Phi, psi and omega in degrees: 000315180297320179296318180293325180293319179294321179294320179297315179295322179293323180292326182286334180265011181294136180294147182270141179296127180299329182284341182287132181293142181284143178289153178296153183291151178259148178270192186293331180270003177090002181273152181267131178271122183288331180206146178292131179300326179295323178295322180293323181291322180287325186284327184264122180291135180276161177302324179295322177295318178295325178293322181289329178286330179281334185296312178299324179296320179298314179297323180298316181291326179290325181278342185301309184300313179296323179295317179294321180298310183292318180295320180297311181289327177295311180297317180297318179292319179296318180293322178298313181293320181293317179289327179289335177293340177263010183264192180222178176239147179275177181300336180271000179088008179278140181286142178229131179286149182186202180226074185234122182265013180294326179292324179287320178291334177294340180293343177281001176299132180303331180296318179289321177297324178296317179295320181295315179294324178293320179294320178296319179294317177300317182294320180291317178297321178298321178297317180295318179292320179297323175297316180294328179278321188282328182298310180296323181293313179296320181295317181292321181288315186290321187256341182236000183287331182060227183283353181265012181303309183296322181293321179291321178294320177298322180295334178273321187278317188302318178298337177280358173287343177293157182303140182296321179295320180293322178294322179292323175297315179297321179292326177295325177293320179295325185267001182295169180300325180256019182280171184294332183290310180292326176298316180293322178292324176292325183293327181261008173083012181267359178210155177244187182292337181270359181287132180226147173248316175290159183064023177228166176295327179296322178295319178296315181293323178300316178296320178293318178297314180296326184282331189237007183293333179295332178288346174267328183292315185296310178295325178292320177297316180294322179293319179288333175293326180274349184289143176283115183292343178295338177294321178293319178295322177295323177295322177291323178295334178270025174063033174269132178292173181300317181290319178295318178297320180295316185289324188253355178239303186290314183296311177298327181287339182243022182294329177293319174297323175296318180296317178295321176295322176297322177294315183293334178271318185295312185300308179287330179293327179298320183259008183288145178230346182290315180299313179294330181285320185269331185239006177240181178236194179299333181269005180239017181291148179250175184294331175297320176295323180293319179294317178300320179293321181291328182279323190253318184260316182279348178054043178233074184296318177303317178291321174299323178292322177295321176295324176296317178296322176297317179295317180297325179294319179292317178294325178295319176298318176298316179294323179294322175296321177296317180294321179294318180294322179292321179293323178295317177297319178295322178293319180294320180292333181281345181284000000 
């Protein structure tokens, strides 16, 4: 018996051949599992996985018609303007396509560069004023609005659904020499009879700010809604005053919203012509007024097209700078 027991123990402890395949693992009842359940789950696609793979394809097909429509008309209009910029006009003022670079060389005229720089300056000042106005408004609604946030945003956005030209006419009445604003300033002694707002650069900028400030409020409000409010509390705990906390905590945390708002304000303000026409004078015309004049009154469509290409080049550079800055911020956030 002892000999049989020793032989059995020796046989059970015999080393296994490395080349021999290992038996599948046994569960608690001693049965062998042919395959790991996790392996079966990974190998077989689930219905949710198939639905997720089909969803991007569905969105691609849904976006394709609109994308082709917009891209086709955008490319066609750009080609038309670019080729027309190289054309000429006949004695009757009708545009003729050709290969003439006189319109492009005419852009070096100091008169055109002065109008372009004036438009650029007006657009930049408009962005700065819109930032100064929109930051307190967006801050108050996002962080102090409570349950009235949506109502306050609607109160700001809904009036801007009115036609832009109608709003500019109404604003010109407010800023006129006999308007309520100057009357109130004269009554409190802050203006005299010779003070004017219309027919000045300040009047043009006031019109641009009134027309596009909502495009600055909405992105800033969205950025402050996503901001972690504990950052503001941490700034206050570190003995930062309200102004210091706003400048060094709130502004850096919402700079992407501010950048988006600046783009949304700068692009239309640069090419605007209604504000300069209604609230400015001959010395306050912008490049949009110049383009309008060449197309409708001057009957010089090729030169108007060349000015349009110049304006588009300036706007493209601004948009390119914004995209590069956004990509840089996303790369820093991903680190």
